[in-house]
C-alpha positions as CSV (number, residue, x, y, z in Angstrom):
1,M,0.0,0.0,0.0
2,L,1.2,3.5,-0.8
3,V,1.2,6.2,1.9
4,D,2.0,9.7,0.7
5,G,3.6,8.2,-2.4
6,K,5.8,5.7,-0.5
7,W,5.3,1.9,-0.4
8,T,4.9,1.1,3.3
9,E,3.7,-2.5,3.6
10,D,3.3,-5.8,1.8
11,W,0.1,-6.3,-0.2
12,Q,-2.8,-7.7,1.7
13,P,-6.2,-8.8,0.3
14,V,-8.1,-6.8,3.0
15,Q,-7.0,-3.3,3.9
16,K,-10.2,-2.3,5.6
17,A,-13.2,-3.9,7.3
18,D,-16.1,-2.4,9.2
19,E,-17.1,-3.0,12.8
20,K,-18.9,-6.3,11.9
21,G,-15.9,-7.8,9.9
22,R,-17.3,-6.8,6.5
23,F,-14.8,-6.3,3.7
24,V,-14.7,-2.6,2.6
25,R,-13.5,-1.9,-0.9
26,Q,-11.3,1.2,-1.7
27,V,-13.0,4.0,-3.6
28,S,-11.4,4.9,-6.9
29,S,-9.4,8.1,-6.9
30,F,-8.8,9.2,-10.5
31,R,-12.1,10.1,-12.1
32,N,-11.5,12.2,-15.2
33,W,-13.4,11.3,-18.4
34,I,-12.5,11.0,-22.1
35,T,-15.1,12.8,-24.1
36,P,-15.6,13.4,-27.8
37,D,-14.5,17.1,-27.6
38,G,-12.4,17.1,-24.4
39,S,-15.0,18.8,-22.3
40,A,-15.3,17.7,-18.7
41,G,-17.3,14.6,-17.9
42,P,-19.5,13.7,-15.0
43,T,-16.5,13.9,-12.6
44,G,-13.0,15.3,-12.8
45,E,-11.6,17.9,-15.2
46,G,-11.7,18.4,-18.9
47,G,-8.9,18.2,-21.4
48,F,-9.2,14.5,-22.4
49,E,-10.4,14.5,-26.0
50,A,-11.0,11.2,-27.8
51,E,-8.1,10.5,-30.0
52,A,-6.7,7.4,-31.6
53,G,-3.5,6.2,-30.0
54,R,-3.5,8.7,-27.2
55,Y,-4.6,6.4,-24.3
56,R,-3.4,3.1,-22.9
57,L,-5.4,0.7,-20.8
58,Y,-3.7,-1.3,-18.1
59,V,-5.5,-4.5,-17.0
60,A,-5.2,-7.8,-15.1
61,L,-7.0,-10.7,-16.8
62,I,-7.7,-12.1,-13.3
63,C,-9.6,-9.0,-12.4
64,P,-13.4,-8.7,-13.1
65,W,-13.4,-4.9,-12.9
66,A,-10.6,-4.7,-15.5
67,S,-12.3,-7.2,-17.7
68,R,-15.4,-5.0,-17.9
69,T,-13.3,-2.5,-19.7
70,L,-11.6,-5.1,-22.0
71,I,-15.0,-6.4,-23.1
72,A,-16.3,-2.9,-23.8
73,R,-13.2,-2.2,-25.8
74,K,-13.8,-5.3,-27.9
75,L,-17.5,-4.8,-28.4
76,K,-17.1,-1.2,-29.4
77,V,-14.2,-2.1,-31.8
78,L,-11.6,0.1,-30.1
79,E,-8.6,-2.2,-30.2
80,D,-6.8,-0.1,-32.9
81,L,-7.4,3.1,-30.9
82,I,-6.6,2.0,-27.4
83,P,-3.6,-0.3,-26.8
84,V,-3.6,-2.6,-23.7
85,T,-1.0,-3.8,-21.3
86,V,-1.7,-6.9,-19.2
87,V,0.0,-7.3,-15.8
88,H,1.2,-10.5,-14.1
89,P,-1.8,-12.5,-12.6
90,V,-0.2,-12.9,-9.2
91,L,-0.3,-10.0,-6.8
92,S,3.2,-9.7,-5.5
93,D,4.2,-8.2,-2.1
94,Q,4.1,-4.8,-3.9
95,G,0.8,-5.4,-5.7
96,W,0.4,-5.8,-9.5
97,Q,3.6,-6.3,-11.3
98,F,4.7,-6.3,-15.0
99,G,5.9,-9.2,-17.1
100,G,7.3,-12.5,-15.9
101,Y,4.3,-14.7,-16.9
102,P,2.8,-16.0,-20.1
103,G,0.4,-13.4,-21.4
104,A,1.8,-10.7,-19.1
105,E,3.7,-7.8,-20.5
106,E,6.4,-5.3,-19.5
107,D,5.4,-1.7,-19.0
108,P,6.0,-0.1,-22.4
109,L,5.8,3.5,-21.3
110,F,8.1,3.8,-18.3
111,G,9.7,0.4,-17.7
112,A,8.0,0.2,-14.4
113,T,8.2,-2.9,-12.3
114,Y,5.0,-2.4,-10.3
115,M,1.7,-0.7,-11.0
116,H,2.2,1.5,-7.9
117,E,5.0,3.3,-9.8
118,L,2.4,4.6,-12.3
119,Y,0.3,5.8,-9.4
120,T,3.1,7.8,-7.9
121,R,3.9,9.3,-11.4
122,A,0.2,10.4,-11.5
123,D,0.3,11.7,-7.9
124,P,3.6,11.8,-5.9
125,H,1.6,11.9,-2.7
126,F,-0.9,9.2,-3.5
127,T,-2.2,7.1,-0.6
128,G,-4.1,3.9,-1.2
129,R,-3.9,0.7,-3.2
130,A,-2.6,0.6,-6.8
131,T,-5.6,-1.0,-8.6
132,V,-6.5,-2.0,-12.1
133,P,-7.9,-1.0,-14.6
134,V,-5.9,2.1,-15.2
135,L,-6.6,4.4,-18.2
136,W,-3.4,6.4,-19.0
137,D,-3.1,9.5,-21.2
138,M,0.2,9.1,-23.1
139,K,0.0,12.6,-24.5
140,R,-0.2,14.4,-21.2
141,G,1.5,11.7,-19.1
142,V,-1.3,11.5,-16.6
143,M,-3.7,9.0,-15.2
144,V,-7.2,9.6,-16.6
145,N,-9.3,7.2,-14.6
146,N,-9.1,4.0,-12.5
147,E,-12.8,3.3,-12.1
148,S,-14.0,0.5,-14.3
149,A,-17.6,1.7,-14.3
150,D,-16.5,5.1,-15.7
151,I,-14.2,3.6,-18.3
152,L,-17.0,1.2,-19.4
153,R,-19.2,4.2,-20.2
154,M,-16.5,6.2,-21.8
155,F,-15.8,3.4,-24.2
156,D,-19.5,3.3,-25.0
157,T,-19.7,6.8,-26.4
158,A,-16.5,8.9,-26.3
159,F,-15.0,7.4,-29.5
160,E,-18.2,7.3,-31.5
161,R,-16.9,9.9,-34.0
162,L,-13.8,7.8,-34.7
163,V,-15.5,4.4,-34.7
164,P,-19.2,4.6,-35.2
165,S,-21.2,1.8,-33.7
166,D,-24.9,0.7,-33.6
167,L,-24.3,-0.9,-30.2
168,R,-25.2,1.2,-27.2
169,L,-24.3,-0.3,-23.8
170,Y,-26.0,2.5,-21.9
171,P,-29.0,3.5,-24.0
172,D,-31.0,6.5,-22.9
173,D,-34.4,4.6,-22.8
174,L,-33.0,2.0,-20.4
175,A,-30.9,4.3,-18.3
176,E,-33.3,4.4,-15.3
177,E,-33.6,0.6,-15.3
178,I,-29.9,0.1,-15.6
179,E,-29.2,2.5,-12.7
180,A,-31.7,0.6,-10.6
181,L,-30.3,-2.9,-11.3
182,N,-26.5,-2.1,-11.4
183,P,-26.1,-1.3,-7.7
184,V,-27.9,-4.5,-6.7
185,I,-25.7,-6.6,-8.9
186,Y,-22.6,-4.8,-7.7
187,D,-23.2,-4.9,-4.0
188,R,-24.6,-8.4,-3.7
189,L,-22.9,-10.3,-6.5
190,N,-19.8,-8.5,-8.0
191,N,-18.6,-7.3,-4.7
192,G,-20.7,-9.8,-2.7
193,V,-18.3,-12.7,-3.5
194,Y,-15.4,-10.6,-2.2
195,K,-17.3,-9.8,0.9
196,A,-17.8,-13.5,1.5
197,G,-14.3,-14.5,0.7
198,F,-12.7,-11.7,2.8
199,A,-15.2,-11.7,5.7
200,S,-13.5,-11.7,9.1
201,T,-16.5,-12.8,11.0
202,Q,-19.1,-15.6,10.6
203,E,-21.9,-12.9,10.6
204,A,-20.3,-11.0,7.8
205,Y,-19.8,-14.2,5.8
206,D,-23.3,-15.5,6.3
207,E,-24.7,-12.1,5.2
208,A,-22.6,-11.9,2.1
209,V,-23.3,-15.5,0.9
210,A,-27.0,-15.0,1.4
211,G,-26.9,-11.9,-0.8
212,V,-24.8,-13.7,-3.5
213,F,-27.3,-16.5,-3.9
214,E,-30.4,-14.4,-3.5
215,T,-29.1,-12.3,-6.4
216,L,-28.2,-15.3,-8.6
217,D,-31.7,-16.7,-7.9
218,M,-33.2,-13.4,-8.9
219,L,-31.2,-13.2,-12.1
220,E,-32.0,-16.8,-13.1
221,A,-35.7,-16.0,-12.7
222,R,-35.3,-12.7,-14.6
223,L,-33.6,-14.2,-17.7
224,T,-36.6,-14.8,-19.9
225,G,-34.9,-13.3,-22.9
226,D,-31.3,-13.3,-24.2
227,Y,-30.1,-10.6,-21.8
228,L,-31.2,-8.9,-18.6
229,F,-33.2,-6.3,-20.5
230,G,-34.8,-8.6,-23.1
231,D,-33.0,-8.9,-26.4
232,R,-30.6,-5.9,-25.9
233,L,-27.1,-6.3,-24.5
234,T,-26.2,-3.5,-22.0
235,E,-23.4,-2.7,-19.6
236,T,-25.4,-4.5,-16.9
237,D,-24.8,-7.7,-18.8
238,I,-21.1,-7.1,-19.0
239,R,-21.0,-6.3,-15.3
240,T,-22.8,-9.6,-14.5
241,F,-20.8,-11.7,-16.9
242,V,-17.4,-11.0,-15.5
243,T,-18.5,-12.4,-12.1
244,L,-20.3,-15.4,-13.6
245,I,-17.3,-16.6,-15.7
246,R,-15.1,-16.5,-12.6
247,F,-17.6,-18.0,-10.2
248,D,-17.2,-21.8,-10.6
249,A,-13.4,-21.4,-11.2
250,A,-12.6,-19.2,-8.2
251,Y,-15.3,-17.9,-6.0
252,H,-17.2,-21.2,-5.4
253,G,-14.1,-22.8,-3.8
254,L,-11.7,-20.1,-2.7
255,F,-14.3,-17.6,-1.5
256,K,-16.5,-20.2,0.0
257,T,-19.6,-19.2,-2.0
258,N,-20.3,-22.9,-2.4
259,L,-24.0,-23.2,-1.9
260,R,-24.4,-23.7,-5.7
261,Q,-22.3,-23.3,-8.9
262,I,-23.3,-21.3,-12.0
263,A,-23.5,-24.7,-13.6
264,D,-26.6,-25.4,-11.4
265,Y,-28.4,-22.5,-13.0
266,P,-29.6,-23.4,-16.5
267,R,-30.5,-19.9,-17.7
268,L,-27.5,-18.2,-16.2
269,S,-25.2,-20.9,-17.7
270,A,-26.8,-20.3,-21.2
271,Y,-26.6,-16.6,-20.7
272,M,-22.9,-16.8,-19.7
273,A,-22.1,-18.8,-22.8
274,R,-24.1,-16.4,-25.0
275,I,-22.1,-13.4,-23.9
276,L,-18.8,-15.4,-24.2
277,N,-19.6,-16.1,-27.8
278,L,-20.1,-12.4,-28.7
279,P,-17.3,-11.2,-31.0
280,G,-14.0,-10.7,-29.1
281,V,-15.3,-11.5,-25.6
282,R,-13.7,-14.9,-25.4
283,E,-10.3,-13.3,-25.9
284,T,-10.8,-11.3,-22.7
285,V,-11.1,-14.5,-20.5
286,N,-8.0,-16.4,-19.5
287,L,-8.7,-19.2,-17.1
288,D,-5.1,-19.8,-16.3
289,H,-4.6,-16.1,-15.2
290,I,-7.9,-16.3,-13.2
291,T,-7.1,-19.5,-11.3
292,R,-3.4,-18.6,-11.0
293,G,-4.2,-15.2,-9.6
294,Y,-6.9,-16.0,-7.2
295,Y,-5.3,-19.1,-5.8
296,S,-2.1,-17.2,-5.2
297,I,-3.7,-15.2,-2.4
298,K,-1.7,-16.4,0.6
299,A,-4.3,-15.4,3.2
300,L,-6.8,-17.8,1.5
301,N,-4.5,-20.4,0.0
302,P,-1.2,-20.6,1.9
303,A,0.3,-23.4,-0.2
304,R,-0.7,-21.5,-3.4
305,I,-1.8,-24.7,-5.1
306,Q,-3.5,-23.9,-8.4
307,P,-6.6,-26.1,-9.2
308,V,-6.8,-27.9,-12.5
309,G,-10.4,-27.2,-13.2
310,P,-13.2,-26.7,-13.4
311,A,-13.5,-28.8,-16.5
312,H,-16.8,-27.4,-17.7
313,I,-15.5,-23.9,-17.8
314,D,-12.3,-25.0,-19.6
315,R,-14.5,-26.8,-22.2
316,L,-16.7,-23.8,-22.6
317,L,-13.7,-21.5,-23.3
318,K,-12.2,-24.0,-25.8
319,Q,-15.4,-24.3,-27.8
320,T,-15.2,-22.6,-31.3
321,Q,-17.5,-19.7,-31.8
């Protein structure tokens, strides 16, 4: 963790918990927005105009939050505009690191060893955890944003002038419904699995697990069409998918959310496969990085033994589109 720009202690999965032992996630600190004309977005300051080759996205393939942005980049066909750097799947004692693993890359901009070095470049007095995703402005040499929800929405509209698209992940006519469902999925499922896995009391764990499976049951019942809002793919589907694809491989065992698997939900299983088969999405999912990364968390798996399965997820990922 960084304190006033200096690394002070080894990385730990839980930096903060509330009075009942509930895991508390760090709030993202960099909240500027890329916009078509460089005007200010909903948060932060202006000056970040959509331009080809100006911005770089840093991600970890283990990370569901980072994977949201990778999927949006694929679906909106932004690969030629926004290059990506993938970090090592295992969190080192100094957090995310570059290179040293198949599919992981060296930092092409500064030759940094750890992600936290980019954070101190962005803010020499930064205090907090160096998280991914990171959207970096290579023209100005500053961090634009490290909040996946923001980046997901930027990719939906900011580059429309450069790469027109008929797909709208946050359509105006569904905005109110999306804003109602997103927080439920985030709190009880996306973050709910972490609240279960990193709970420090039985009460906190029981509460989190109940929320996870109540939400999965709700989503299973809701899925009467192809997607959560009928036949239209939205950002809510992306936010849901990134947890579903990791669930049986990591959360079910390591995080003790083991009441049921996604394989036990017929509609959710078909829905997960449907999204996986969208153009480019399969390329954002790396089962080796996911299991290697999660099962390297010493607090939860001291021996760091990486599981060989699950076989049904491996088969799903190897199927041809």
